[in-house]
C-alpha positions as CSV (number, residue, x, y, z in Angstrom):
1,M,0.0,0.0,0.0
2,N,1.1,3.5,-0.8
3,N,0.6,6.0,2.0
4,H,0.8,9.0,-0.5
5,G,2.4,11.1,2.2
6,F,-0.5,10.7,4.7
7,I,-0.5,9.6,8.4
8,R,-3.7,8.8,10.3
9,V,-3.9,10.5,13.7
10,A,-6.5,10.8,16.4
11,A,-7.5,13.1,19.3
12,A,-9.1,11.0,22.0
13,V,-11.0,12.1,25.1
14,P,-11.7,9.3,27.6
15,A,-14.6,9.5,30.0
16,I,-12.6,9.4,33.2
17,R,-13.1,8.8,36.9
18,L,-11.4,11.6,38.7
19,A,-8.4,10.4,40.7
20,D,-8.9,6.8,39.6
21,P,-5.9,6.0,37.3
22,A,-6.6,2.2,37.2
23,Y,-10.1,2.8,35.7
24,N,-8.7,5.6,33.4
25,A,-6.0,3.3,32.1
26,E,-8.6,0.7,31.1
27,E,-10.6,3.4,29.3
28,I,-7.5,4.7,27.5
29,C,-6.6,1.1,26.4
30,R,-10.2,0.7,25.1
31,L,-9.8,3.9,23.0
32,I,-6.4,2.7,21.7
33,D,-8.0,-0.5,20.6
34,K,-10.7,1.5,18.8
35,A,-8.1,3.6,17.1
36,I,-6.3,0.4,16.0
37,E,-9.5,-0.7,14.3
38,E,-9.4,2.5,12.4
39,E,-5.7,2.0,11.5
40,V,-4.6,5.1,13.4
41,S,-0.8,5.6,13.7
42,L,-0.7,8.3,16.4
43,I,-3.3,8.9,19.1
44,V,-3.2,11.9,21.5
45,F,-5.0,11.9,24.9
46,P,-5.7,15.0,27.1
47,E,-3.4,16.6,29.6
48,L,-3.2,14.5,32.8
49,S,-5.6,12.0,31.4
50,L,-4.5,9.1,33.6
51,T,-5.6,10.9,36.7
52,G,-7.8,13.7,35.6
53,S,-6.5,17.3,35.6
54,T,-8.7,18.6,38.4
55,C,-7.3,16.6,41.3
56,G,-5.8,19.6,43.1
57,D,-3.7,18.8,46.1
58,L,-4.3,15.1,45.5
59,F,-1.5,15.3,42.9
60,T,1.0,15.4,45.8
61,N,-0.4,12.2,47.3
62,A,1.9,9.3,46.9
63,A,-0.9,6.8,46.2
64,L,-2.2,8.8,43.3
65,L,1.3,9.3,41.8
66,K,2.0,5.5,42.2
67,G,-1.4,4.7,40.7
68,A,-0.6,6.9,37.7
69,E,2.7,5.0,37.2
70,E,0.9,1.7,37.4
71,G,-1.8,2.9,35.0
72,L,0.9,3.8,32.5
73,D,2.5,0.4,33.0
74,K,-0.9,-1.2,32.2
75,I,-1.1,0.8,29.0
76,E,2.4,-0.2,28.1
77,R,1.7,-3.9,28.5
78,H,-1.5,-3.6,26.6
79,M,0.2,-1.9,23.6
80,Q,3.2,-4.3,23.8
81,N,0.9,-7.3,23.6
82,R,-0.9,-5.9,20.5
83,F,2.5,-5.2,18.9
84,L,4.3,-8.4,19.8
85,E,1.3,-10.7,19.1
86,E,-0.4,-9.0,16.2
87,D,2.4,-6.7,14.8
88,I,0.1,-3.7,15.6
89,C,2.0,-0.4,15.4
90,I,0.5,2.6,17.2
91,T,2.0,5.5,19.1
92,A,0.1,7.1,22.0
93,V,0.7,10.4,23.9
94,V,-0.8,10.1,27.4
95,G,-0.8,12.8,30.1
96,L,0.2,12.1,33.7
97,P,1.9,13.6,36.7
98,I,5.6,12.7,37.2
99,C,7.5,13.1,40.5
100,Y,11.3,13.5,39.9
101,N,13.9,14.6,42.3
102,G,11.3,15.8,44.7
103,K,9.5,18.0,42.2
104,L,6.2,17.4,40.5
105,Y,5.9,17.7,36.7
106,N,2.9,17.8,34.4
107,C,4.1,15.4,31.6
108,A,3.0,13.6,28.5
109,A,4.4,10.1,28.0
110,V,5.1,9.1,24.4
111,L,4.6,5.3,24.0
112,G,5.7,3.8,20.7
113,N,4.2,0.4,20.3
114,G,4.0,0.1,24.1
115,F,7.5,1.2,24.9
116,I,8.1,4.5,26.6
117,E,10.1,6.7,24.2
118,G,10.2,9.8,26.4
119,Y,8.4,12.2,28.7
120,V,7.7,15.7,27.6
121,P,7.0,18.2,30.5
122,K,4.7,21.2,30.4
123,I,6.6,24.5,30.2
124,S,4.0,27.1,31.3
125,V,2.5,26.6,34.8
126,T,0.6,29.2,36.8
127,D,1.9,30.7,40.0
128,S,-0.7,28.9,42.0
129,S,0.0,25.5,40.3
130,I,1.6,22.8,42.4
131,F,3.5,21.6,39.3
132,S,7.0,22.7,38.6
133,S,7.9,24.2,35.2
134,G,9.2,22.0,32.5
135,N,12.0,24.5,32.1
136,D,13.7,22.9,35.0
137,F,14.6,20.0,32.9
138,L,16.6,22.0,30.4
139,S,19.6,21.8,32.8
140,L,19.4,18.1,33.5
141,P,22.7,16.3,33.3
142,S,23.0,14.1,30.3
143,D,23.6,11.1,32.5
144,D,20.2,11.6,34.1
145,L,18.6,11.9,30.7
146,Q,19.9,8.5,29.8
147,V,18.3,7.0,32.8
148,F,15.1,9.0,32.8
149,T,14.3,10.6,29.4
150,I,12.3,13.7,30.3
151,N,12.9,16.6,28.0
152,P,10.8,19.4,26.5
153,A,12.9,19.4,23.4
154,M,12.2,16.0,21.8
155,L,11.4,15.0,18.2
156,F,9.8,11.7,17.5
157,H,10.2,10.2,14.0
158,L,7.2,8.1,12.9
159,N,5.9,6.8,9.6
160,G,8.0,9.1,7.4
161,T,7.3,12.2,9.4
162,T,8.2,13.9,12.7
163,F,6.1,15.0,15.6
164,A,6.7,16.8,18.9
165,V,4.6,17.5,22.0
166,E,3.3,20.8,23.4
167,I,1.1,20.6,26.5
168,G,-1.9,22.7,27.4
169,D,-1.5,26.5,27.3
170,D,2.0,26.4,26.1
171,I,0.6,27.3,22.7
172,R,-0.4,30.7,24.2
173,R,3.2,31.7,25.1
174,P,4.6,34.7,23.0
175,I,7.0,32.2,21.5
176,P,5.4,28.7,22.1
177,P,7.5,25.6,22.2
178,S,5.9,24.4,19.0
179,A,7.4,27.2,17.1
180,D,10.9,25.8,17.9
181,H,9.5,22.3,17.4
182,S,8.4,23.1,13.9
183,L,11.7,24.9,13.0
184,A,13.5,21.8,14.2
185,G,11.6,19.6,11.8
186,A,8.3,18.6,13.6
187,A,5.5,18.5,11.0
188,I,2.9,17.4,13.6
189,I,2.3,18.8,17.1
190,A,0.5,16.7,19.6
191,N,-1.3,18.9,22.1
192,P,-2.6,17.2,25.3
193,S,-4.7,19.9,26.9
194,S,-7.0,20.7,29.8
195,T,-8.8,24.0,29.3
196,A,-11.9,25.0,31.1
197,E,-14.7,26.1,28.9
198,I,-16.1,29.6,29.3
199,L,-17.8,32.0,26.9
200,Y,-15.9,32.5,23.7
201,T,-13.3,29.8,24.6
202,D,-14.3,27.8,21.6
203,I,-13.9,30.7,19.2
204,Y,-10.6,31.7,20.7
205,R,-9.3,28.1,20.5
206,K,-10.2,27.8,16.8
207,G,-8.6,31.1,16.0
208,I,-5.3,30.2,17.7
209,L,-5.2,26.7,16.2
210,Q,-5.9,28.0,12.8
211,Q,-3.4,30.8,12.9
212,H,-0.6,28.8,14.6
213,S,-0.9,25.7,12.4
214,A,-0.8,28.0,9.3
215,R,2.2,30.0,10.5
216,T,4.2,27.0,11.4
217,H,3.0,24.8,8.5
218,T,2.1,22.0,11.0
219,A,-0.7,19.6,11.7
220,Y,-1.9,20.3,15.2
221,I,-3.7,17.6,17.2
222,H,-5.6,19.1,20.1
223,A,-7.2,16.9,22.8
224,S,-8.7,18.6,25.8
225,A,-10.0,17.1,29.1
226,G,-13.7,16.5,29.2
227,C,-16.2,14.1,30.7
228,G,-15.4,13.1,34.3
229,E,-13.4,16.3,35.2
230,S,-14.6,18.2,38.3
231,S,-17.3,20.8,37.8
232,T,-16.7,22.3,41.2
233,D,-15.8,25.7,39.8
234,Q,-15.3,25.1,36.0
235,V,-16.5,23.0,33.1
236,F,-14.3,21.0,30.8
237,A,-15.9,20.4,27.4
238,G,-13.6,17.7,25.9
239,A,-12.8,19.7,22.8
240,T,-10.9,17.8,20.1
241,A,-9.7,19.2,16.8
242,I,-7.1,18.4,14.1
243,W,-5.8,21.3,12.1
244,E,-3.4,21.3,9.2
245,N,-1.9,24.5,7.9
246,G,-4.8,26.6,8.8
247,D,-7.5,24.1,7.7
248,C,-9.7,22.1,10.1
249,L,-9.5,18.5,9.1
250,A,-11.7,17.2,11.9
251,E,-13.4,18.5,15.0
252,G,-15.3,16.5,17.7
253,D,-18.5,17.4,19.5
254,R,-18.0,19.1,22.9
255,Y,-19.8,18.3,26.2
256,R,-20.1,14.6,25.5
257,S,-20.9,12.2,28.3
258,E,-19.0,9.4,26.8
259,S,-15.5,8.8,25.4
260,S,-14.8,10.1,22.0
261,L,-12.3,9.7,19.2
262,T,-11.7,12.3,16.4
263,I,-9.7,11.0,13.4
264,A,-8.0,12.6,10.5
265,D,-5.4,11.8,7.8
266,V,-2.6,14.4,7.9
267,D,-0.8,15.2,4.7
268,Y,2.8,15.6,6.0
269,E,4.1,15.6,2.4
270,R,2.0,18.8,1.7
271,L,3.4,20.4,4.8
272,S,6.9,19.7,3.7
273,T,6.3,21.3,0.3
274,L,4.7,24.4,1.8
275,R,7.7,24.8,4.1
276,M,10.1,24.6,1.2
277,K,8.2,27.3,-0.6
278,D,7.9,29.6,2.3
279,A,11.1,31.8,2.5
280,A,10.0,33.3,5.8
281,F,9.9,29.8,7.3
282,R,12.9,28.2,5.8
283,N,15.1,31.2,6.7
284,C,14.4,30.7,10.4
285,T,16.2,28.2,12.6
286,S,15.6,26.9,16.1
287,G,18.3,27.7,18.6
288,K,17.5,24.7,20.8
289,K,19.2,21.3,20.8
290,Y,16.7,18.5,20.3
291,E,16.8,14.8,21.2
292,S,15.6,12.7,18.4
293,V,13.8,9.4,18.9
294,I,13.0,6.9,16.1
295,I,9.8,4.9,16.7
296,G,9.4,1.6,15.0
297,S,6.5,1.7,12.6
298,N,4.8,0.3,9.6
299,E,4.1,2.9,6.9
300,K,1.8,0.5,5.1
301,A,-0.3,-0.3,8.1
302,T,-3.0,2.2,7.0
303,D,-5.1,1.5,3.9
304,F,-5.8,5.0,2.7
305,G,-7.4,3.6,-0.4
306,R,-10.2,2.0,1.5
307,K,-11.1,5.2,3.4
308,L,-9.6,8.7,3.7
309,Y,-10.3,10.7,6.8
310,R,-9.9,14.2,5.3
311,P,-12.1,16.3,3.1
312,I,-11.0,16.9,-0.5
313,E,-11.9,20.1,-2.2
314,P,-13.1,19.2,-5.8
315,H,-13.0,22.8,-6.9
316,P,-9.9,24.2,-5.0
317,F,-9.9,27.5,-6.9
318,A,-13.7,28.0,-6.2
319,P,-14.5,26.3,-2.9
320,A,-18.0,26.6,-1.7
321,G,-17.2,27.7,1.8
322,D,-15.9,31.2,0.9
323,L,-17.0,31.7,-2.6
324,D,-18.8,35.0,-2.0
325,Y,-15.8,36.5,-0.3
326,R,-13.4,35.1,-2.9
327,C,-15.4,36.5,-5.9
328,R,-15.7,39.9,-4.4
329,E,-12.0,40.1,-3.5
330,I,-10.8,38.8,-6.8
331,L,-12.9,41.2,-8.8
332,D,-11.6,44.1,-6.6
333,I,-8.0,42.9,-7.2
334,Q,-8.4,42.7,-10.9
335,T,-10.2,46.1,-11.0
336,A,-7.5,47.8,-9.0
337,A,-4.7,46.3,-11.1
338,L,-6.2,47.3,-14.4
339,A,-7.1,50.8,-13.1
340,R,-3.5,51.3,-11.9
341,R,-2.1,50.3,-15.3
342,L,-4.5,52.4,-17.3
343,A,-3.8,55.5,-15.1
344,H,-0.1,55.0,-15.3
345,I,0.2,55.0,-19.1
346,N,-2.5,57.7,-19.4
347,C,-4.1,55.9,-22.3
348,N,-7.3,57.1,-24.0
349,T,-8.9,53.7,-24.5
350,A,-9.0,50.0,-23.4
351,V,-9.4,47.6,-26.3
352,I,-10.9,44.2,-25.7
353,G,-11.8,41.4,-28.1
354,I,-15.3,40.3,-27.2
355,S,-16.2,36.8,-28.2
356,G,-19.3,36.2,-26.2
357,G,-17.4,33.6,-24.1
358,L,-16.5,33.6,-20.4
359,D,-13.0,35.0,-20.5
360,S,-13.7,38.1,-22.6
361,T,-16.8,38.7,-20.6
362,L,-14.9,38.7,-17.4
363,A,-12.3,41.0,-18.8
364,L,-15.0,43.4,-20.0
365,L,-16.7,43.5,-16.6
366,V,-13.4,44.2,-14.9
367,A,-12.6,47.0,-17.5
368,A,-16.1,48.5,-16.8
369,M,-15.4,48.5,-13.1
370,A,-11.9,50.0,-13.6
371,F,-13.3,52.8,-15.7
372,D,-15.9,53.5,-13.0
373,R,-13.2,53.6,-10.4
374,L,-11.1,56.1,-12.5
375,G,-14.2,58.2,-13.2
376,W,-13.7,57.7,-16.9
377,S,-16.6,57.3,-19.4
378,K,-17.2,53.7,-20.4
379,D,-17.5,54.7,-24.1
380,R,-13.6,54.8,-24.0
381,I,-13.8,51.0,-23.7
382,I,-13.7,49.6,-27.3
383,G,-15.1,46.2,-27.5
384,V,-14.4,44.4,-30.8
385,T,-16.2,41.4,-32.2
386,M,-14.3,39.7,-34.9
387,P,-16.5,37.0,-36.5
388,G,-14.7,34.2,-38.3
389,Y,-15.4,30.8,-39.7
390,G,-16.6,29.3,-36.5
391,T,-18.5,32.2,-34.9
392,T,-22.1,31.2,-33.9
393,S,-25.1,33.5,-33.6
394,R,-25.4,32.7,-29.8
395,T,-21.9,34.0,-28.9
396,K,-22.1,36.9,-31.4
397,N,-25.4,38.1,-30.2
398,N,-24.4,37.8,-26.5
399,A,-21.3,39.8,-27.2
400,T,-23.2,42.6,-29.1
401,D,-26.0,42.7,-26.5
402,L,-23.5,42.9,-23.6
403,M,-21.5,45.7,-25.1
404,N,-24.6,47.7,-25.9
405,A,-26.1,47.2,-22.5
406,L,-22.8,48.3,-20.8
407,G,-22.6,51.5,-22.9
408,I,-19.1,50.8,-24.3
409,T,-18.0,51.5,-27.9
410,S,-18.6,48.4,-30.0
411,R,-16.9,47.5,-33.3
412,E,-17.4,44.6,-35.6
413,I,-14.4,43.6,-37.8
414,S,-14.7,40.4,-39.7
415,I,-11.5,38.4,-40.0
416,V,-12.7,36.2,-42.9
417,S,-11.4,38.2,-45.8
418,A,-8.0,39.0,-44.2
419,C,-7.6,35.2,-43.4
420,N,-8.6,34.2,-46.9
421,Q,-5.9,36.6,-48.3
422,H,-3.4,35.2,-45.8
423,F,-4.2,31.6,-46.8
424,A,-3.7,32.6,-50.5
425,D,-0.4,34.3,-49.7
426,L,0.8,31.1,-47.8
427,G,-0.6,28.7,-50.4
428,H,-2.7,27.1,-47.7
429,D,-6.0,25.3,-48.6
430,P,-8.7,26.8,-46.3
431,Q,-10.4,23.4,-46.4
432,V,-7.5,21.9,-44.4
433,H,-8.5,22.7,-40.8
434,D,-5.1,22.3,-39.2
435,A,-2.9,24.4,-36.8
436,T,-2.2,26.9,-39.6
437,Y,-6.0,27.3,-40.2
438,E,-6.7,27.9,-36.5
439,N,-3.7,30.0,-35.6
440,T,-4.1,32.3,-38.5
441,Q,-7.5,33.4,-37.1
442,A,-6.1,33.9,-33.6
443,R,-3.2,35.9,-34.8
444,E,-5.3,38.0,-37.1
445,R,-7.6,38.9,-34.2
446,T,-4.6,39.9,-32.1
447,Q,-3.2,42.0,-34.9
448,I,-6.5,43.9,-35.2
449,L,-6.6,44.6,-31.5
450,M,-3.0,45.7,-31.3
451,D,-3.3,48.1,-34.3
452,L,-6.6,49.5,-33.1
453,A,-5.0,50.2,-29.7
454,N,-2.2,52.0,-31.5
455,K,-4.8,54.0,-33.5
456,T,-6.7,55.1,-30.4
457,N,-3.8,55.4,-28.0
458,G,-5.2,52.5,-26.1
459,L,-4.2,49.4,-24.2
460,V,-5.1,45.8,-25.3
461,V,-6.7,44.0,-22.3
462,G,-5.8,40.3,-22.5
463,T,-8.6,37.8,-21.8
464,G,-6.7,34.5,-21.4
465,D,-7.0,32.7,-18.1
466,L,-4.7,30.7,-15.9
467,S,-6.1,27.3,-17.0
468,E,-5.5,28.0,-20.6
469,L,-2.0,29.2,-19.9
470,A,-1.2,26.1,-17.8
471,L,-2.4,23.9,-20.7
472,G,-0.9,26.1,-23.4
473,W,-4.4,26.3,-24.9
474,A,-3.5,29.6,-26.7
475,T,-2.0,30.5,-30.0
476,Y,1.6,31.7,-29.5
477,N,1.7,35.4,-30.2
478,G,-2.1,35.2,-30.9
479,D,-4.5,35.3,-28.0
480,H,-1.5,34.4,-25.9
481,M,-0.4,38.0,-26.3
482,S,-1.8,41.4,-25.0
483,M,-0.7,44.5,-23.3
484,Y,-2.1,43.6,-19.9
485,G,-3.5,40.1,-19.1
486,V,-6.1,40.9,-16.5
487,N,-7.3,37.2,-16.3
488,A,-3.9,35.6,-16.1
489,G,-4.3,34.6,-12.5
490,V,-7.8,33.4,-12.7
491,P,-8.5,29.6,-13.5
492,K,-11.4,28.7,-15.7
493,T,-13.6,27.2,-13.0
494,L,-13.3,30.5,-11.1
495,V,-14.0,32.5,-14.2
496,R,-17.4,30.9,-14.5
497,S,-18.1,31.6,-10.8
498,L,-16.9,35.2,-11.1
499,V,-19.1,36.0,-14.0
500,K,-22.1,34.4,-12.3
501,W,-21.4,36.2,-9.1
502,A,-21.0,39.5,-10.9
503,A,-24.3,38.9,-12.7
504,E,-26.1,38.5,-9.4
505,N,-24.3,41.1,-7.3
506,R,-22.9,43.9,-9.5
507,F,-24.4,43.8,-13.0
508,E,-28.0,43.0,-12.5
509,S,-29.0,45.0,-15.5
510,V,-27.3,42.5,-17.8
511,K,-27.9,39.5,-15.6
512,D,-29.7,37.4,-18.2
513,I,-27.0,37.9,-20.8
514,L,-24.3,37.0,-18.3
515,L,-26.0,33.9,-17.2
516,D,-26.5,32.7,-20.8
517,I,-22.8,33.2,-21.3
518,V,-22.1,31.2,-18.2
519,D,-24.2,28.3,-19.8
520,T,-22.5,28.5,-23.2
521,P,-20.0,25.7,-24.1
522,I,-16.4,26.8,-23.9
523,S,-14.9,27.1,-27.4
524,P,-12.4,29.1,-29.4
525,E,-14.8,28.9,-32.3
526,L,-12.0,28.5,-34.9
527,L,-13.7,25.6,-36.7
528,P,-17.0,26.1,-38.7
529,A,-20.2,25.5,-36.8
530,N,-22.3,22.4,-37.4
531,D,-25.3,22.3,-39.8
532,K,-27.6,23.7,-37.0
533,G,-25.3,26.7,-36.5
534,E,-24.2,25.4,-33.2
535,I,-20.7,25.3,-31.7
536,Q,-18.8,22.3,-33.1
537,Q,-15.4,22.9,-31.5
538,V,-15.9,22.3,-27.8
539,T,-12.7,22.9,-25.9
540,E,-13.4,20.4,-23.1
541,D,-14.0,17.6,-25.6
542,L,-10.5,18.3,-27.0
543,V,-8.3,19.1,-24.1
544,G,-10.4,17.7,-21.2
545,P,-12.8,19.1,-18.5
546,Y,-11.5,22.2,-16.8
547,E,-13.0,20.9,-13.6
548,L,-10.4,18.2,-13.7
549,H,-7.6,20.3,-15.0
550,D,-8.0,23.0,-12.3
551,F,-7.9,20.2,-9.7
552,F,-4.6,19.0,-11.3
553,I,-3.1,22.5,-11.6
554,Y,-3.8,23.4,-8.0
555,N,-2.5,20.2,-6.5
556,F,0.6,20.1,-8.8
557,M,1.6,23.7,-8.3
558,K,0.4,24.6,-4.9
559,N,0.7,21.4,-3.0
560,G,3.6,19.9,-5.0
561,Y,1.8,16.6,-5.4
562,S,3.1,13.9,-7.7
563,P,0.9,12.8,-10.6
564,D,0.3,9.5,-8.8
565,K,-1.0,11.3,-5.7
566,I,-3.1,13.6,-7.8
567,L,-4.7,10.6,-9.5
568,F,-5.4,9.0,-6.1
569,L,-7.2,12.1,-4.8
570,A,-9.0,12.8,-8.0
571,T,-10.3,9.2,-8.1
572,K,-11.5,9.6,-4.5
573,V,-13.5,12.8,-5.1
574,F,-14.7,12.4,-8.7
575,C,-15.2,8.6,-9.1
576,H,-17.2,8.2,-6.0
577,P,-18.1,11.7,-4.7
578,E,-21.0,10.3,-2.7
579,E,-18.6,8.1,-0.6
580,H,-16.1,10.8,0.2
581,P,-16.4,13.9,2.4
582,V,-15.9,17.2,0.5
583,C,-15.2,20.6,2.0
584,H,-18.2,22.6,3.2
585,P,-20.9,20.0,2.1
586,E,-23.6,22.2,3.8
587,E,-22.9,24.9,1.2
588,R,-22.9,22.7,-1.9
589,S,-26.7,22.2,-2.4
590,D,-26.5,24.0,-5.8
591,V,-22.9,22.9,-6.7
592,R,-22.7,19.8,-8.9
593,I,-19.6,17.6,-8.6
594,S,-19.2,15.8,-11.9
595,H,-18.6,12.1,-12.1
596,Y,-15.6,10.6,-14.0
597,D,-14.3,7.1,-14.1
598,E,-10.7,6.4,-13.2
599,E,-9.6,5.8,-16.9
600,T,-11.1,9.2,-17.9
601,I,-9.3,10.9,-15.0
602,K,-6.1,9.1,-16.0
603,K,-6.5,10.1,-19.6
604,W,-6.8,13.8,-18.9
605,L,-4.1,13.8,-16.2
606,K,-1.7,12.5,-18.8
607,T,-2.9,15.3,-21.1
608,F,-2.3,17.8,-18.4
609,V,1.2,16.6,-17.6
610,R,2.3,16.5,-21.2
611,R,0.9,19.9,-22.1
612,F,2.0,21.6,-18.9
613,F,5.6,20.7,-19.7
614,N,5.5,21.1,-23.5
615,Q,3.8,24.5,-23.4
616,Q,6.0,26.2,-20.8
617,F,7.7,28.2,-23.6
618,K,4.4,30.2,-24.0
619,R,4.4,31.0,-20.3
620,S,8.1,32.1,-20.3
621,C,7.1,35.3,-22.2
622,L,3.7,36.3,-20.7
623,P,2.6,39.9,-20.6
624,D,2.0,41.6,-17.2
625,G,-1.1,40.6,-15.3
626,P,-2.1,40.4,-11.6
627,A,-1.9,37.4,-9.4
628,V,-5.1,36.9,-7.5
629,G,-4.3,33.8,-5.5
630,S,-1.4,31.6,-4.3
631,V,-1.1,29.9,-7.7
632,S,0.4,32.1,-10.4
633,L,2.1,31.2,-13.7
634,S,3.9,34.6,-14.1
635,P,7.5,33.9,-15.2
636,R,8.5,36.9,-13.0
637,G,8.2,34.9,-9.8
638,G,4.9,33.0,-10.0
639,W,6.3,29.9,-11.7
640,N,9.8,29.4,-12.8
641,M,10.4,26.4,-15.0
642,P,12.7,25.7,-18.0
643,S,10.9,25.5,-21.4
644,D,12.8,22.3,-22.3
645,A,12.0,20.1,-19.3
646,W,10.9,16.6,-20.1
647,S,7.5,15.3,-18.9
648,T,8.5,11.6,-19.4
649,F,9.3,10.9,-15.7
650,F,6.1,12.5,-14.4
651,S,4.0,10.8,-17.0
652,T,5.2,7.3,-16.1
653,E,4.1,7.9,-12.5
654,I,0.5,7.9,-13.6
655,E,0.8,4.3,-14.6
């Protein structure tokens, strides 16, 4: 089995009996067994889970401390038996009090397959706490460490990744221990906690876990004390959550009256990629000396193909959860960018080729908003329709109606006669519908726009989008070229969402036209229409569904996934979408996720890899255009790649 860079983790909250470590050990063992059934590799229990965290002065009682040690021994033996008899590999982080050299410490024991690999002490303790600070251990002699491994600076290597432990409120320190842990190499932070629940605690907790996991590029496993803790003065809700780089993978219900287990599959490979790309992170180092522990494990113990405990976003560029915010912000970015360029060059006009398709429509809407922002009359926007051999009445009429409704200057210049003359000059038979036939039309249109811009002291606004650029689905020095590519950072699936959002929120007067454009098949219209006058050249029939390609683009560029891993995830979310959790399912009532079989996905993934590599030369000389998200193909820092790289190695991975 291929783990694809995943590791299965769990945050567990046992329903404890306060000050009854023998009972609590049994409950912890039961939860470990339950986690084993789910093929979990790392399970984290709350702070002081063997005794309960609200024992007060009972923590100084010798019987309770001895009982905690015996409870840990019971857990050790249980895990060892599962490991030795069944070859079950699981690592557990269990909280308990430890008395050492006459001082009491709040610790987390790390048990790898039932063998104690180390104790990690809590650093931050309150003035009223009977526990000593874990900082005391920083000065322990090395000889003592060899006998009794207790150290706040420990890294545990497990299943191809590394984790460290941060207890309770240590995350709230100005510089939390996990900051150093992450800089030292820990991709996962285990956080046994015991936090009383008051008003807004939940909101604060989510905020700090989101922000901290994003800043450190870590997965953060939070398990807080719950059922069975004392309610004398406070309530413990048993909150559990697993965050990864600012995203919540899983969250358990609070205030439960029984034990609970929250499971998620952490993508440590993604975290590694994000760290390599983040200059702010990679240029920092931890000044602490860490002890490293290698835990015996079986990377193939979890069958991620059977079930994956993490949501997959099928439309990563247009996720349902924040689509309204995303559309508003992107349109504002595009508008500000174009307005800045127009004002800087002090041009008289903006020239746009209007086809009646999605891309040119979005560019026109952005231009209209930019002119409004500058206080310029929209009749200085020159929209040009350039009908050719494949232009249909639907797209032509939509283009004309939209320009008229927006109040811009419209021009119609047919390219047919110019192309016929060009074919004659070349000696090309116009009945041969090859690359020459198609590219002649694209370049003729670009020439018209460029010359018209010169004539009117204008700027040609490019309409090509990020998906087309990634696939090289543009004619070199044809629609590939402009004076400012306002859509260069916007992928095709998001273009559709942006136009629809604009129709419903900013351009209600032309809403019907815009929604018809949204429903029009995507096509360059370079080949003649069929006998019914309908579009015959449908882009997605030729190059593949943009829904798939945008999924490929995002995961290849942003997450650094291999084609093999992309295929695995795409198969999960597109072959059987009803069986796999997606992000924000509650907001997808009107969002359709298409169904593709594995062979279809594989076919178009091969196409993506081949075209992405082979068409880099077009991206190496792109005109200026604004980035709107974390994925950009600009050769000036967005994506740097040689034009003569081979795709062979990446293509063979798909098989």
